[in-house]
N, C-alpha and C positions, 0 to 999 in steps of 0.2 A: 403623527410625525411623518415627514417626507423622507422616506428611506431612499438611498441612492442605489443605482444599478451596479452590479459587479460582474466583470467579464474576465475571461482567461485570455491573456495575451502572449504567454510563453509557456513552453513545456520542456522538460528534460527527463531522460530515462536511462537508467543503468540496470539492466535486468538479465536474468539467465537466458533470455532468448534474443538479446540484442543490447549492445553497449551504448547505443545512441537512440534518440527518438525515432529516427527513420528505420534503424535496424529493428527496433522493438515493434514498430508498426508492421514491418514486413513479416516478422515472426508470428505476430498475432493473427494476421489474416491468412497466412500460409498454414496455420495450425501446427506450429513447431513445438516439440516437447523440449524443455530445458533440463530434464532429469537425466542423470548419469552417475556412475560410481564416484564417490567422494575422492577428491585429489588433495584436499588441504591437510589431511592427516591420515594415518593408517587406521582405517575403520574396520579392519578385518575381524575384530573381536566384538563388534557391535551387532545388535539384532537388525538394525537398518544401516546399510552400507552405501547408500546413495542419497543424493540431494540435488536441488536445482542451484548449482553454483554459477557464478559469473564465468564467462568463457573468454580467455585471451585478454584479460584485463591487466594492464600494466600501469600501476599508479604513477610511475615516473613520467609517463606520457602526459599527465594532467597536472600534477602538483610537484613543486620542488621537493627534492629528497629530504633536505633539512627540515622542511615544514611537515611533510607527511609522516616522518618518523615520530612526530609528537601527536599523531592522531591514531585512534583505533580505526579498524576497518570501517565501522559504521559512519565515522566522521569523514573519512576519505570519500566514501560513496556519496554522502550528502553534498560535499563540496563539488564533486564532479557533476552530479545531476543538476545542482543549482546553477553552476557555471553555464551549463548548456541552456537551461531555461532562461537565464538572464540575457544571454546572447540571442536566443531565439525571439525574445520579446523586444529586442532592439532598444533596451534601456540604455540611455546615454548617461553613464555614471558621472560625467562632468557637468551635466545640465540639470538632472533631476534633483529635487529637494530631498536629500538623504535623511533629514529629520522626520520625513513623512513616509519612510519606507520601513516596514516591519518584517520580522522573520519569525514565523511560528512553525516549528519543526517537530515531527513525531518520531518516536522510537519506542517499541515495546520493552526493550531490554537495555539498549545502550551498548557500552563497550565490554561485551562479554569476553571477547578474546583477550583483551587487556587484563581483565580480572582473573581469568583462568591462568594466564601466563605468570602474572605477578604472584599469585598464591602458590603456584607450582614452584616457582623460583625460590620463594621464601622458605618453603618447607624442605628444600634440599639442604643437606649438611654443608654443601659447598658455599652456600650463601650466608652461613652463620660465622661471625667472628668468634674468636675463642671465648669472648664473654657472652656469646649468644645474642648479640645485638641484631635485631632484624634489619635487613636492607631492602628497600623498595626503590623503584624508579621514581624520581621526582615528578614525572609526568603521569604516574599511575592514576591518581584521582582525576586530573583534568581530562585524560584520555577516556576514562571509564564512564563518567557521569552522563546521564541521558540528555541533559540540556546543552552539552558542549557542541553538538553539531550546529545548532542555531547560532551559538557563539562564534564558531568558525566562519559561518556565512556572513554574519553581521560584521565581524572584524575585517574579513577579507575585502568587503565591498564598502565599508564605512556607513552601513545602514544604522541609523540611530533611533528608529521607531521601536515599538515594543519588540522584545525578543525573548521567547520562552519555548519550552517543550511541552507537548501533550503526551501523556502516557496512560493509555487505557487498553493495553494489550493490542488485539488485532483491530480495534476500532480507533486506534491512535491517530492515524492520518486523517480520517474523516472528521475526528474531533478538531484537528488543526485547521481543516478547510472551513468548518463551521465557525470557529472562532475568528478566522481571518475574514470571512464573509461578513460577520457581524461588525467587526471594527470598521470595515470599508463602507458598509451601507449606512453606518452611523456617522461617517465623515471624519473618523479619528485619524485616518491615514489615507494616502493615495494609492499605495502599492503594498502588497504583502507577498514575500517569497515564502512559499509554504509547501510542505510535502512530508516525506518520511524516508528513513533509511534503517536497514537492519543487517546485521552480520552475525547470525547465530549458527552458521555451519562450522561449529567447533566441537571438540570432544564433549564439553559440558552441555552444549545446546542439543546435540544429537542424543547424547546419553540421557539427558533430562526428559526430553519429550518421548524418547523410546520407552523409558521405564513407566511412563504414564499410559503406554500402549495407545498413543495418539497417532503415531505415524505408520505409514504403510511399511510392510516388510517384504515387498515384492522384489527381492534382490536379484532374481533371475531375469527380470524384465523392467528395469527402472523407467524406461521411456514411457511405458504405459501404466505406471503405478498410480498417478494422480488421475482418478476416473470418477469425477463427481456424478452422482445420480445413477451410476452403474450398479447393478446388483452385486457385483463382486468387489466393490470398493472396500478397502481395508485400512483407511487412514490417510492423513495428509502427507505431502512431500515437502520437506523444509526447503525454503528458498532464501535468497539473499539479494541485496541490491538497494536501489533508491529510485525515487521519482519526485519531480518537482513541478508545481504549477506557479505561474505568476498571476496572482489575482490583482485586479486593478479596478479602481472606480471608473465607471464608464466615461464620464466627461473628461477625466484626466487622460484616459487611453485615446479617446477621440481627438483631443486637442493635440496630441503628439503624433497623430496619424498611425497609431499602432494597428497591427494585424490582430484581429479578434477571432479566436477559435470557437468560442461558445460563451454562454452566460451561466452563472451559478444562481439559482433562484430560491433555494431553500435547503434546510437540513433539519433532521430530528435526532434526538438522543433519548435513550431510556436505559433502565436497568432491569434485569430479570429478577433480582432479589431472591435468587433461588439456590445457586450452587457455585462453587469456586471454578469448576471447569465444564460441567455439563449444561447444555442449554435448557431453558424451560420446556417441559414436554409438550406444552400446548402452543409454543411459540409466542407467548404473551408479550415478552419484552420486545421481540422483533416487530410484532404488530404495533406496539406503542411507538417505536421509533419511526416506522413507515408512516403512521398516521400523523405524527408530529411534523414530519417532512412535508406532508401534504398541507397541513394547516399553516405552516410557516411560509410556504411558497404560493399558496392559492391554486396550485395545480390539483387536478382531480385524477383519480385512478385511470379513467378512460383516456387521459391525455398521454400516458406513458406508453412508449413504443418498445423499449428494451430495458431489461433489468440486468445489470452486472451483479450477480448474486455473490454472497459470501462463499457458498459452495465449496467446502474444503475437502470433500471426498471422504468424510467420516460417516460411519453407519448411522449414528444418532443425529448429527447436526444437519445433514442435508434435508431430511424429511421435515424437520421443524420449520425451517425457512420456507419451504414450499407450501406447507400448511398455512403459514401466515399470509403468504402471497395469495393463495386461493381464497382465504377468508376475506381479505380486504378487497381484492380485485374482482371477485365474483366471475361472471361470464367473460369479462374483459381479459382474464388470465389466459384464455385460450387464443386471444388475438395478439398477445405479447410475444416477443422473442426473449428468451432467458438464456444466459450462458455464464459459465464459470471459467474465467481466464486462468484461474489457479490450476486448471488441468494442464496448462502450458508453462506457467512461471513457477509453479509450486506456491507455497504459502510463505509470504514475506513478513508475517507477523505484524509488527507495528508499521511496516511500510506497505502492507498488502493493499490498504485502501488507496494509497498513493499511486501505485502502478495500475490499479484498477480504475481510478479516476481518469488517468491518462488514456486507458483503453476505452473508457466510456466516451471521452471527448473525441478520440480518433474515430469512434463509431459514428458520431454525429458528422464529423468532417467528411468521412468517406461514404456515409449512407450505407454502411456495411456492418453487420453484426459479427464479431469474432466468435469462433466456435467453442463449444465444450468438446475437447478431443477425448480420445480413449474410451468411447462408448462401444461396448461389445454386447452387453446383455441387459435387456429391459428389466427394470425392477417394478414388480406389481404394486409396490408402495407408492408409486408416482402415477398420476393420471396420464394415460397415454395421449390425451388430447393436448397436453402442454407441449410447447415448442422449446426444447432445451438447446436448439441449434447444434445438434450433435455432429461432430466430426468435420464439418465444413462450414466456412463462413457463408452468411446469407445476405443478399442485397435486399434492402427495404427502405422505405421512407422513415426517417428518424428525426423527430422534433424534440422529444423529451426522453432522457435516460435517467434511471435511478441506479445508484451504486450503493450497495449495502456492505457493512463491515461489523462483525460481532467478535467479542473477545472474552477470554477467561475472566472470571469475576462477574460475568453477566452484563458486560458493557455492550450496548447496541447503538448503531449509528446508521443513518441513511441520508444521502445527499442527492439532490436533483439538479441535473444540468439541462440546459435548453439550447436549441439551435439559435444562433445569433441572427437577429434582424433589427434594423435600426428603428 
C-alpha cells in the first residue's frame, strides 16, 4: 500500500509557562518553572498546595461568555489552543473541504471541575426541593464528558470528518496523534485537528492524586518541585492547559502553500499488563512502544537525536523509562539529548503528550533542546554518561525526535517526528 506523508502545518499552546505558542516557546528554552501556590481554590488543608496553573488566562478574551459558560475548563482550553493552531496553519475555512477535516482530541479525565461542582451542589440541602427532587445543571453531562472538547472544535469550525476522543490516561494525546496519522496516511481525510486538554487542578484532582502519594509535597519551594532524574525528586507536579497540532496530508499542504513545521513518521503503542498505577519494573511496556514506533516509521535508534521523555519526577517511574532507553539504544543512548519538559510545565495528564509534542517540534524548528530544569543532586541510579540536558537548553543538530507518554493502567506510547525536507 502506498501510504501518504503526514506533516505538521499548525500548532497552538495554552500552558503554565505561556498562553500562546510563542510564549510557550520562550518559556521552554528559557527554562521557566510554571509551578506556584494554587490560586483556584483554598488548598491550605491539602498535603500538596501548589500546581502548574495557567497564568493570567481570561477566557472572555477568547470565547464568547454565553458560549464558554456551557463549557468545562478543559473544553475552553481545547477551543483556545485549537483556534490558535488553525490560524497558525493558515487554514481557509471558506475554501477547504470540511467533509475531509477530522478532529481527534485527548483528555485523560474530561470535565472534572464540572463533575465536582455539580455533585457538591446536589448534596447541599439548599439544592433540594421539599420533595428532595435532585437538581442538576442541564449542561452537566455535555460539559463533563471527555469527548465534548472535540465536539466543540468540530461544531465551532464545521469540520465533518471523524470526531472522537482518545482516553488512555497520560498517553491520551499520543494516542490521538497516532490515530490522526493513520487516517491521514491512509487517505481517509486531508487534515486532522488533534491534541489534548486537561483541567484537573481542582479539589478532587489535587486530593485524589495526593492520597495516592503520587505528587510532590515540596510546598516550601514549588518552583523547584518538579525535578525529573534528581535524587531528591518526590513526585510529579499537577499541570493544566492544552496543545494542538494540525496534521495534514503532505500533498494537500503543499498544494495550498502551507508552512510545514515537521513531519510525523511513526508511532507505537503497548500495554504493561502489570499494575493499575505502577510502571512495569523492567520497563517492558515502554520498550515495546518504542520498538513499535521504530518498526512503524522505519527509523532506527541511531537516527534519533533527542527524546522528550515522559519523565514525571517520580521515584519509581523515571528509572524504568531510562532503563528501557538504554536497553534499546545501547551505545547511542550516550549520544542523545534527553529532557523532561514536565520539569517546567508540570504533568498535564491527558494533555501531557500534546504539550510535549509541541516542544519536540519546536526543538526541531529551533535546533535547540529544551532543558530538564531543577537538577540539583545526581542520582546514582542513572548513568552519568547520559545527557539529560540539565538546567540549560542545548543547541545541536536535530533531525529526529521521539516523544514518549505513559499512563495509569499501563498505557504506553511513543511518537517520532522528523525535520521536514521536500
